[in-house]
C-alpha positions in Angstrom: 0.0 0.0 0.0 1.6 3.2 -1.1 0.8 6.7 0.2 -0.6 9.2 -2.4 2.0 10.7 -4.7 2.6 14.3 -3.7 2.7 17.0 -6.3 3.8 14.9 -9.3 1.5 16.5 -11.9 -1.7 18.4 -12.4 -3.8 15.3 -11.7 -2.6 15.2 -8.1 -3.5 18.8 -7.7 -7.0 18.4 -9.3 -7.6 15.3 -7.2 -6.5 17.1 -4.1 -9.0 19.9 -4.7 -11.8 17.4 -5.2 -10.8 15.5 -2.0 -10.5 18.8 0.0 -13.9 19.9 -1.1 -15.4 16.6 0.0 -13.7 16.9 3.3 -15.0 20.4 3.9 -18.6 19.5 3.1 -18.5 16.5 5.4 -16.9 18.3 8.3 -18.4 21.7 8.2 -21.4 21.2 10.5 -19.2 19.9 13.4 -16.6 22.6 12.6 -19.2 25.3 13.3 -20.1 23.5 16.6 -16.4 23.3 17.5 -15.9 27.0 17.1 -19.1 27.8 19.1 -18.0 25.5 22.0 -14.5 26.9 22.0 -15.6 30.5 22.3 -18.3 30.0 25.0 -16.3 31.9 27.6 -16.0 35.0 25.4 -19.7 35.7 25.7 -20.5 35.5 22.0 -23.5 33.2 22.7 -25.1 31.1 25.4 -23.4 28.1 26.8 -24.2 24.7 25.2 -24.5 21.6 27.4 -22.5 19.4 24.9 -22.4 18.3 21.3 -26.0 17.2 20.9 -27.4 20.0 23.1 -25.4 22.5 21.1 -26.6 21.2 17.7 -30.2 21.1 18.9 -30.0 24.7 20.2 -28.3 26.0 17.0 -30.8 24.2 14.8 -33.8 25.6 16.9 -32.6 29.2 16.9 -30.8 29.6 13.6 -32.0 26.9 11.3 -30.2 24.3 9.2 -28.1 26.9 7.4 -26.1 27.6 10.6 -24.2 24.3 10.1 -22.7 25.6 6.8 -21.9 29.1 8.0 -18.4 30.0 7.2 -18.0 27.4 4.4 -17.1 30.1 1.8 -13.5 30.9 2.9 -12.3 27.3 3.1 -13.8 26.5 -0.3 -12.5 29.7 -1.8 -8.9 29.1 -0.6 -8.9 25.3 -1.3 -6.9 25.5 -4.5 -4.2 27.6 -2.9 -4.1 25.5 0.2 -3.7 22.2 -1.7 -1.0 23.6 -4.0 0.9 24.9 -1.0 0.4 21.8 1.1 1.2 19.1 -1.5 3.7 21.2 -3.3 5.7 22.3 -0.3 5.5 18.8 1.4 6.8 17.1 -1.7 9.6 19.6 -2.3 10.7 19.6 1.3 10.6 15.8 1.4 12.9 15.6 -1.6 15.3 18.2 -0.2 15.6 16.5 3.1 16.5 13.0 1.8 19.1 11.6 -0.6 17.6 10.3 -3.9 18.5 6.7 -3.3 17.8 6.6 0.5 14.5 5.4 2.1 12.3 8.1 3.6 12.6 8.2 7.4 9.8 9.3 9.7 12.1 12.2 10.8 12.1 13.5 7.2 8.3 13.0 6.9 7.7 15.0 10.2 10.0 17.8 9.2 8.5 18.0 5.7 5.0 18.0 7.1 5.8 20.6 9.7 7.4 22.8 7.0 4.4 22.4 4.8 2.2 23.4 7.7 4.2 26.7 8.2 3.9 27.5 4.5 0.1 26.8 4.5 -0.4 29.4 7.3 0.0 32.1 4.6 -3.4 31.0 3.3 -4.8 29.3 6.4 -4.6 32.3 8.8 -6.9 34.7 6.8 -9.1 31.8 5.8 -9.7 30.7 9.4 -9.9 34.2 10.7 -12.8 35.0 8.4 -14.4 31.6 8.9 -14.4 31.7 12.7 -15.8 35.3 12.8 -18.6 34.2 10.5 -19.4 31.2 12.7 -19.6 32.9 16.1 -23.0 34.2 17.1 -23.4 37.7 18.5 -26.6 38.7 20.2 -28.6 41.2 18.2 -26.3 40.8 15.1 -28.0 40.6 11.7 -27.3 37.6 9.5 -26.1 39.8 6.6 -23.3 41.2 8.8 -21.8 37.7 9.0 -21.5 37.1 5.2 -17.9 36.5 3.9 -17.9 39.9 2.1 -19.1 41.8 5.2 -16.7 40.0 7.5 -13.7 40.8 5.3 -14.8 44.4 4.8 -15.1 44.8 8.6 -11.6 43.4 9.2 -10.1 45.7 6.5 -11.9 48.7 7.8 -10.7 48.2 11.3 -7.1 46.9 10.8 -6.2 47.2 7.1 -4.9 44.3 5.0 -2.5 43.2 7.9 -5.6 42.5 9.9 -6.3 39.4 7.8 -3.2 37.8 9.3 -4.3 38.3 12.9 -3.3 35.2 14.8 -0.6 34.2 12.3 2.0 33.0 14.9 -0.5 31.0 17.0 -1.6 29.4 13.7 2.0 28.5 12.9 2.3 27.1 16.5 -0.7 24.9 15.8 -0.2 23.8 12.2 3.6 23.1 12.1 3.4 20.2 14.6 -0.1 19.0 13.6 0.9 18.6 9.9 4.0 16.8 11.0 2.0 14.4 13.1 -0.6 14.0 10.4 1.9 12.9 7.7 3.9 10.7 10.1 0.8 8.8 11.2 -0.6 8.5 7.7 2.7 7.3 6.3 3.2 4.9 9.2 -0.2 3.3 8.7 0.3 3.0 5.0 3.6 1.2 5.5 2.2 -1.0 8.3 -0.7 -2.2 6.2 1.4 -2.8 3.0 1.9 -6.4 3.8 -1.8 -7.1 3.9 -2.6 -5.1 0.8 -3.9 -6.8 -2.3 -1.4 -4.8 -4.3 -3.1 -3.2 -7.3 -1.3 -2.3 -10.5 -0.2 1.3 -11.1 -3.1 3.6 -11.8 -5.5 1.0 -10.3 -6.8 1.1 -6.8 -8.3 -2.0 -5.3 -11.2 -1.7 -2.9 -9.0 -3.0 -0.1 -6.4 -0.3 -0.8 -9.1 2.3 -1.1 -10.6 1.4 2.3 -7.1 1.3 4.0 -6.2 4.7 2.6 -9.4 6.2 3.8 -9.1 4.8 7.3 -5.4 5.8 7.5 -6.4 9.4 6.5 -9.2 9.4 9.2 -6.9 8.1 12.0 -4.1 10.6 10.9 -6.6 13.5 11.2 -7.8 12.4 14.7 -4.1 12.1 15.8 -3.2 15.5 14.4 -6.1 17.4 15.9 -5.7 15.7 19.3 -2.0 16.5 19.5 -2.6 20.3 19.3 -6.1 20.9 20.5 -5.4 23.3 23.4 -3.5 25.5 20.9 -6.5 25.5 18.6 -8.7 26.6 21.4 -6.4 29.6 22.1 -6.2 30.4 18.4 -10.0 30.4 17.9 -10.6 32.6 20.9 -7.8 35.0 19.8 -9.2 35.3 16.3 -12.8 35.9 17.5 -12.0 38.6 20.0 -12.9 42.2 19.1 -9.9 43.6 21.1 -6.3 42.6 20.6 -4.6 40.8 23.5 -1.3 39.0 24.1 -1.4 35.2 23.7 -0.2 34.7 27.3 -2.7 37.1 28.7 -5.6 35.4 26.8 -4.5 32.0 28.0 -4.5 33.1 31.6 -7.9 34.8 31.2 -9.4 31.6 29.7 -7.9 29.4 32.4 -9.3 31.6 35.1 -12.7 31.5 33.6 -12.9 27.7 33.0 -9.9 26.0 34.5 -8.3 23.0 32.8 -11.7 22.1 31.2 -11.5 25.1 28.9 -8.7 23.5 26.9 -10.9 20.6 26.0 -14.1 22.4 25.1 -15.3 21.1 21.8 -12.8 18.3 21.7 -15.4 15.7 21.2 -16.9 17.5 18.2 -13.5 18.1 16.8 -12.4 14.4 16.9 -15.8 13.3 15.7 -15.4 15.6 12.7 -11.7 14.8 12.1 -12.2 11.1 11.1 -14.9 11.4 8.5 -13.4 14.7 7.1 -10.0 13.2 6.5 -11.3 9.8 5.4 -13.5 11.5 2.9 -10.7 13.7 1.7 -8.4 10.8 0.9 -11.2 8.6 -0.4 -12.3 11.2 -3.0 -8.6 12.1 -3.7 -7.9 8.5 -4.6 -11.1 8.1 -6.6 -10.5 11.3 -8.5 -6.9 10.3 -9.3 -8.0 6.9 -10.4 -10.5 8.3 -12.9 -8.2 11.0 -14.1 -5.6 8.3 -14.9 
């Protein structure tokens, strides 16, 4: 069982865009809930009792459309994100290893971490706009939470540099998480290779297809679980109206909720991570198969 080829040609890129779109559509409802649970202490909205209570309350007060709020920025930036992620990962992986040597997990982790840093150039403004669209402010009209209105508000208050608010905390989250993601995915692909049915080049057996999907799902869960407290801090930082130092915000959150604050929304996040990443790799492989 081989892991997907990274950045070899336009087919990889096109398949990556298709897989990324599928992942976003599958994971968006729980992503909205994740952001809501993480920002409860900031007073944006009422406290939710948990995953199911939160979903019921959001559905009752805001309708089914709430679960796809903020989907515009990730979809709009998907092409750039995939080109940066797969392109930089492949390039760094080739730079860090000799042509005839096997790839070590150290190389995979460093290449994944480097790719995560590069992706922050797109990921920071994307998540800033998405998170601000997803939080609910009492008395706020729905039209003020559109992607256009959110971007205009940020530009009006802080200029173009405001779109990169939270850049360094995003780097602190994405560098290790992408490293973990690629290491776990590569490890599982190698571990399951002995049991693979072994299809021919350009052909994907159902056994390989299922294994790649499961490997992607497990890798996504491991990556999110490894950096979740940092993600809580990043979300709260990017949804605040007033700037604050990272350390001061961390102390404020800890005073308000104790250690529990760092796991708010963790269940929704992990429940979202597996199907999102499994769908991403499943559609990626299917698209690549049909393009070939």
